[in-house]
C-alpha positions as CSV (number, residue, x, y, z in Angstrom):
1,M,64.2,101.9,118.4
2,C,66.9,103.1,120.9
3,S,69.9,101.2,119.6
4,R,71.8,102.9,116.8
5,V,74.6,101.6,114.6
6,W,76.5,103.5,111.8
7,F,78.8,102.4,109.0
8,V,81.4,105.0,108.1
9,T,83.7,104.6,105.1
10,D,85.6,106.6,102.5
11,R,84.1,107.4,99.2
12,R,87.2,106.1,97.4
13,I,86.8,102.6,98.7
14,S,83.0,102.4,99.3
15,Q,82.3,100.1,96.3
16,E,85.0,97.6,97.0
17,Y,84.2,94.1,98.2
18,P,84.8,94.5,102.0
19,Q,82.8,97.6,102.3
20,V,79.9,96.3,100.2
21,Q,79.8,93.1,102.2
22,I,79.9,94.8,105.6
23,L,77.2,97.3,104.5
24,R,75.1,94.3,103.5
25,A,75.6,92.4,106.7
26,L,75.0,95.4,108.9
27,K,71.8,96.3,107.1
28,Q,70.5,92.7,107.5
29,R,71.5,92.3,111.1
30,C,70.1,95.7,112.2
31,A,66.8,94.9,110.4
32,E,66.5,91.6,112.1
33,E,67.4,93.0,115.5
34,D,65.3,96.2,115.2
35,V,68.3,98.4,115.5
36,E,68.4,101.8,113.8
37,F,71.1,101.8,111.1
38,R,72.7,104.5,109.0
39,S,75.5,104.5,106.4
40,L,77.7,107.6,105.8
41,L,80.7,108.6,103.8
42,M,83.4,110.5,105.6
43,D,83.0,113.6,103.4
44,Q,79.3,113.8,104.3
45,I,80.0,114.5,108.0
46,V,80.3,118.0,109.3
47,L,81.7,118.4,112.8
48,T,80.3,121.1,115.1
49,I,81.0,122.6,118.5
50,S,78.1,124.8,119.5
51,D,77.5,126.2,123.0
52,G,80.5,124.2,124.2
53,Q,78.9,120.9,123.0
54,L,80.0,118.5,120.3
55,G,77.6,117.9,117.5
56,L,77.2,116.6,113.9
57,R,75.6,117.8,110.7
58,V,74.8,115.7,107.6
59,E,73.5,117.3,104.4
60,Q,72.9,120.6,106.1
61,E,70.8,119.1,108.9
62,M,71.7,118.7,112.6
63,V,72.0,115.0,113.6
64,T,69.9,114.3,116.7
65,S,70.3,110.6,117.0
66,Y,74.0,109.8,117.6
67,P,75.4,106.3,117.0
68,Q,76.3,104.0,119.9
69,V,78.5,101.8,117.7
70,A,80.1,102.6,114.4
71,V,82.0,100.3,112.1
72,V,84.8,102.3,110.3
73,R,86.5,101.4,107.1
74,V,89.2,103.9,106.0
75,P,92.1,103.4,103.5
76,T,94.9,103.5,106.1
77,P,97.7,104.3,103.6
78,W,96.0,107.6,102.9
79,V,94.7,108.4,106.4
80,Q,95.3,112.0,107.4
81,S,95.3,112.7,111.1
82,D,94.0,116.2,110.5
83,S,90.9,115.0,108.6
84,D,89.9,111.4,108.8
85,I,91.1,110.9,112.3
86,T,89.5,114.2,113.4
87,V,86.1,112.8,112.4
88,L,86.7,109.5,114.2
89,R,88.0,111.4,117.3
90,H,84.8,113.5,117.3
91,L,82.6,110.4,117.2
92,E,84.6,108.8,120.0
93,K,84.4,111.9,122.1
94,M,80.6,111.8,121.7
95,G,80.5,108.4,123.3
96,C,80.4,106.3,120.1
97,R,82.2,102.9,120.3
98,L,84.3,102.7,117.1
99,I,85.4,99.5,115.3
100,N,88.4,100.3,115.0
101,R,89.3,103.1,117.3
102,P,91.3,106.1,116.0
103,Q,94.4,105.2,117.9
104,A,94.3,101.6,116.7
105,I,94.1,102.9,113.1
106,L,97.0,105.3,113.6
107,N,99.1,102.4,115.0
108,C,98.8,100.7,111.6
109,V,99.1,103.8,109.3
110,N,102.9,103.6,109.3
111,K,104.6,100.2,109.4
112,F,107.4,101.5,111.7
113,W,104.8,103.0,114.1
114,T,103.3,99.5,114.3
115,F,106.7,98.0,115.4
116,Q,107.2,100.9,117.8
117,E,104.0,99.9,119.6
118,L,104.9,96.2,119.6
119,A,108.5,96.6,120.8
120,G,109.1,95.9,124.5
121,H,106.2,93.4,124.8
122,G,108.1,90.3,124.0
123,V,106.7,90.1,120.4
124,P,109.1,88.4,118.0
125,L,110.0,91.0,115.3
126,P,112.6,91.1,112.5
127,D,115.3,93.7,113.3
128,T,114.1,96.9,111.7
129,F,115.7,100.4,111.2
130,S,114.2,103.7,110.0
131,Y,115.2,107.3,110.0
132,G,114.2,110.9,110.8
133,G,114.2,113.7,108.4
134,H,112.2,113.9,105.1
135,D,114.8,112.5,102.7
136,N,117.5,110.6,104.5
137,F,117.3,107.3,102.6
138,R,120.9,107.6,101.4
139,K,122.3,107.8,104.9
140,M,120.7,104.4,105.7
141,I,122.9,102.7,103.1
142,D,125.6,102.7,105.7
143,E,123.4,102.7,108.8
144,A,121.5,99.6,107.8
145,E,124.6,97.5,107.3
146,P,124.2,95.6,110.7
147,L,121.0,94.1,109.3
148,G,123.1,92.2,106.7
149,Y,122.3,91.5,103.1
150,P,120.0,90.9,101.4
151,V,117.9,93.4,103.3
152,V,114.2,94.2,103.0
153,V,113.3,97.8,102.1
154,K,109.7,99.0,102.6
155,N,107.8,102.2,102.2
156,A,106.5,102.9,105.7
157,R,103.1,103.7,104.2
158,G,103.1,101.1,101.5
159,H,100.2,98.7,100.9
160,R,99.3,95.7,98.8
161,G,102.9,94.6,98.6
162,K,103.8,97.8,96.7
163,A,107.1,99.7,97.3
164,V,108.7,96.6,98.9
165,F,112.2,95.6,97.7
166,L,114.8,93.1,98.5
167,A,118.2,94.8,98.2
168,R,121.1,92.4,97.4
169,D,123.9,94.7,98.5
170,K,125.0,98.2,99.1
171,H,125.2,99.0,95.4
172,H,121.7,97.8,94.9
173,L,120.5,100.1,97.8
174,S,122.3,103.0,96.1
175,D,120.5,102.3,92.9
176,L,117.1,102.1,94.7
177,C,117.8,105.5,96.3
178,H,117.6,107.1,92.8
179,L,114.6,105.2,91.7
180,I,112.1,105.3,94.5
181,R,109.7,108.1,95.5
182,H,110.6,109.8,98.8
183,D,107.1,110.9,99.8
184,A,107.2,108.8,102.9
185,P,110.1,107.3,105.0
186,Y,111.3,103.8,104.3
187,L,112.2,101.1,106.8
188,F,115.0,98.6,106.5
189,Q,114.3,95.1,107.8
190,E,116.1,91.9,108.5
191,Y,115.4,89.4,105.7
192,V,113.7,86.2,106.9
193,K,114.9,83.8,104.2
194,E,112.9,80.7,105.2
195,S,109.7,82.6,104.7
196,H,110.6,84.0,101.2
197,G,107.4,84.1,99.1
198,R,105.0,83.1,101.8
199,D,103.3,84.3,104.9
200,V,100.3,83.5,107.0
201,R,97.4,86.0,107.1
202,V,95.5,85.7,110.4
203,V,92.1,87.5,110.7
204,L,90.8,88.5,114.2
205,V,87.5,89.9,115.3
206,G,86.9,91.1,118.8
207,G,90.4,89.9,119.9
208,R,89.7,86.3,118.7
209,V,91.3,84.4,115.8
210,I,88.5,83.5,113.3
211,G,90.7,81.9,110.8
212,S,94.1,81.8,109.0
213,M,95.2,81.6,105.4
214,L,98.6,80.7,103.9
215,R,99.6,83.0,101.1
216,C,102.2,82.0,98.6
217,S,104.0,83.8,95.7
218,T,103.8,82.0,92.4
219,D,106.5,83.8,90.6
220,G,109.5,83.7,93.0
221,R,109.1,87.2,94.3
222,M,109.4,87.8,98.1
223,Q,105.9,89.3,98.5
224,S,103.0,86.8,98.7
225,N,100.1,89.3,98.3
226,C,97.3,87.9,96.3
227,S,97.0,91.3,94.6
228,L,100.4,90.6,93.1
229,G,99.5,87.2,91.8
230,G,100.0,85.2,95.0
231,V,97.5,82.5,96.0
232,G,95.8,81.8,99.3
233,M,94.5,78.6,101.0
234,M,93.0,77.8,104.4
235,C,95.8,76.8,106.7
236,P,95.8,75.3,110.2
237,L,97.6,77.6,112.7
238,S,99.7,76.5,115.7
239,E,98.8,77.6,119.2
240,Q,101.8,79.8,119.2
241,G,100.7,81.5,116.0
242,K,97.2,82.1,117.4
243,Q,98.5,83.5,120.7
244,L,101.0,85.7,118.8
245,A,98.3,87.2,116.5
246,T,96.0,87.8,119.5
247,Q,98.8,89.5,121.5
248,V,99.6,91.8,118.6
249,S,95.9,92.7,118.1
250,N,95.5,93.4,121.8
251,I,98.7,95.6,122.0
252,L,97.5,97.6,119.0
253,G,94.0,97.9,120.4
254,M,92.3,96.6,117.3
255,D,88.8,95.0,117.1
256,V,89.0,93.8,113.5
257,C,92.4,93.2,111.9
258,G,94.7,91.1,109.8
259,I,98.0,90.0,111.2
260,D,100.7,88.8,108.8
261,L,103.1,86.3,110.2
262,L,106.4,84.9,108.8
263,Q,107.3,81.4,109.7
264,L,110.7,80.2,110.7
265,N,112.2,76.8,110.1
266,D,111.4,75.6,113.6
267,G,107.7,76.4,113.1
268,S,107.7,79.5,115.2
269,F,106.5,82.9,113.8
270,V,107.7,86.5,113.7
271,V,105.4,89.4,112.9
272,C,105.6,90.9,109.5
273,E,102.7,93.5,109.5
274,A,99.4,94.4,111.0
275,N,96.4,95.7,109.0
276,A,93.6,97.8,110.5
277,N,91.6,97.8,107.2
278,V,92.1,94.2,106.3
279,G,90.8,93.0,103.0
280,F,89.1,89.6,103.0
281,I,87.8,88.5,99.6
282,A,90.5,85.8,99.2
283,F,90.1,85.0,102.9
284,D,86.4,84.4,102.5
285,Q,87.1,82.2,99.5
286,A,89.9,80.2,101.0
287,C,88.3,79.6,104.4
288,G,84.6,79.5,103.3
289,M,83.7,82.3,105.7
290,D,81.6,85.5,105.8
291,V,84.0,87.9,107.6
292,A,81.6,90.8,107.0
293,G,78.8,88.9,108.8
294,I,81.0,88.2,111.8
295,V,82.0,91.8,112.0
296,A,78.4,92.8,111.9
297,D,77.5,90.4,114.6
298,Y,80.4,91.7,116.7
299,A,79.3,95.3,116.2
300,L,75.8,94.6,117.4
301,S,77.1,92.7,120.4
302,L,78.8,95.9,121.6
303,L,75.5,97.8,121.9
304,P,74.5,98.6,125.5
305,G,72.8,95.7,127.3
306,R,74.3,93.0,125.0
307,L,77.3,92.0,127.0
308,T,76.1,88.5,127.5
309,R,75.5,88.0,123.8
310,K,78.9,89.5,123.1
311,M,80.7,87.0,125.3
312,S,78.7,84.1,123.9
313,L,79.4,85.3,120.3
314,L,83.1,85.6,120.9
315,S,83.2,82.1,122.5
316,V,81.4,80.6,119.5
317,V,83.8,82.3,117.0
318,S,86.8,81.1,119.0
319,S,85.4,77.6,119.2
320,A,84.7,77.4,115.5
321,S,88.1,78.7,114.7
322,E,89.8,76.2,116.9
323,T,87.8,73.4,115.3
324,S,89.3,74.4,111.9
325,S,92.9,74.7,113.3
326,E,95.3,72.0,114.4
327,P,98.4,72.4,116.6
328,E,100.6,72.2,113.5
329,V,102.6,74.6,111.5
330,C,101.6,75.9,108.1
331,S,103.4,74.3,105.1
332,V,103.3,74.6,101.4
333,P,101.4,71.6,99.9
334,G,103.8,69.1,98.4
335,G,106.9,70.6,100.2
336,G,108.6,73.9,100.5
337,G,110.1,74.0,97.0
338,G,107.3,72.3,95.0
339,S,105.0,74.0,92.7
340,L,101.4,74.8,93.8
341,P,98.6,72.7,92.5
342,E,96.6,74.2,89.6
343,A,93.3,74.3,91.7
344,V,95.1,76.5,94.3
345,C,96.6,78.7,91.7
346,N,93.1,79.5,90.4
347,M,92.3,81.1,93.7
348,S,94.5,84.1,92.9
349,V,92.4,87.2,93.5
350,G,93.2,90.9,92.8
351,S,91.6,92.4,95.9
352,T,92.7,90.7,99.0
353,S,95.4,92.9,100.4
354,S,95.8,94.4,103.7
355,E,94.4,97.7,102.4
356,S,91.9,98.8,99.8
357,D,93.0,100.3,96.5
358,P,90.5,102.2,94.4
359,E,92.5,101.5,91.2
360,L,91.9,97.8,91.6
361,A,88.3,98.0,92.9
362,E,85.8,95.7,91.3
363,P,82.3,96.7,92.3
364,S,79.8,93.9,92.6
365,R,77.3,93.6,89.8
366,S,74.6,92.5,92.2
367,S,73.0,94.6,94.9
368,P,75.0,95.1,98.1
369,R,72.6,92.9,100.0
370,Q,73.1,90.1,97.4
371,A,76.8,90.4,96.7
372,S,78.4,87.1,97.3
373,V,81.9,85.5,97.4
374,P,82.9,83.8,94.1
375,A,82.8,80.0,94.0
376,L,85.5,78.3,96.0
377,P,87.5,75.6,94.1
378,D,87.4,72.0,95.5
379,L,90.6,71.6,97.6
380,S,89.7,68.3,99.1
381,G,92.1,66.4,96.9
382,L,95.2,68.6,97.4
383,P,98.1,67.2,99.2
384,G,98.6,68.5,102.7
385,L,94.9,69.7,103.0
386,S,93.2,66.4,103.8
387,G,93.0,67.2,107.5
388,L,91.2,70.5,107.0
389,P,87.5,70.9,107.5
390,D,85.1,71.5,104.6
391,P,85.9,75.0,103.2
392,A,82.2,75.7,102.7
393,Y,81.6,75.4,106.4
394,N,79.5,78.4,107.3
395,F,80.6,79.9,110.6
396,N,77.8,82.4,110.5
397,T,75.2,79.7,110.6
398,L,76.7,78.6,113.9
399,L,76.7,82.2,115.1
400,A,73.1,82.7,114.1
401,N,71.9,79.5,115.8
402,E,73.7,80.6,119.0
403,I,72.2,84.0,119.0
404,K,68.7,82.5,118.3
405,L,69.1,80.3,121.4
406,L,70.1,83.4,123.5
407,T,67.1,85.4,122.4
408,E,64.4,82.7,122.6
């Protein structure tokens, strides 16, 4: 075997659903395709430079077969450029194609860095301020006044909807200054009132939209993260929404990502956040998909000599996604102010955020190769969802059939 694929992740998140599923899918695909596969944790890798050449050691042995493609899953809120990114840079310098690349990951480590990358490209963004210095939150009480009130306040490295506040006025901001931790800068953002308590999570693989999910808060709070009790359901996405998500993914240089969009009253979207280490347990449930399988297929398509398969694969994913999307805007079933149906509320999951969180990890009781998505509730009778395809539709069956045709 001459083709080699690695899976590299962090020990702290290695037993969470996305990592377990990607490991399962990569093992399976590599076995089927006669591709050499290896899974490693970040802290197992030793970087070397000997005789002027880059090298690797694992468990006190020199690595002689380097990966051509490596799928990377690191907890972006905790990424340190002088450790995690150093490992990824080393692999990339050795000619390994990483999914995602180090710079793409760094673009999403800090929420303001993400907006800095997107600014100037015609991407619709909420007006956003931040600051220099280690502890200058207080000065922003006056500086952020042009954004108006209420104003959204976010920790630049926050995740899973944590450390996000809606400040009512200056006095509220002053109170927050005494209560919050100042271990990372905060950003101050224009409040998009019409999207309060809901957003659209768009997942992309290889620069193509594979599906979209409407996330809604169930307790009136601004954040819609499922880890905070929000619920998710498959949602048709307008062409403008798909184009915007694709544009953001391309600008940030990401192969696999989740883009969160806020919807305005006219049906258009603005970008809320971008996630390089996107979680997808609720997404798999809501959309009846196997994101890990699609990621694994994409990774193998990047191996040398598989360009034709790659293009066909992306075409099939895009086609399947478009079949499940209509040129409509997302809406809360039953109207903007109505309560969510009980069947949808039962889809609330505690591990679907943009980033992984070891405190909330729920390791699968089955083996990694057998781990599966929990049963999806029947949504066929819910108002507003009658035009959607069967949630159990298996995109990977379509992908497998296409690949089979290519190789026969």
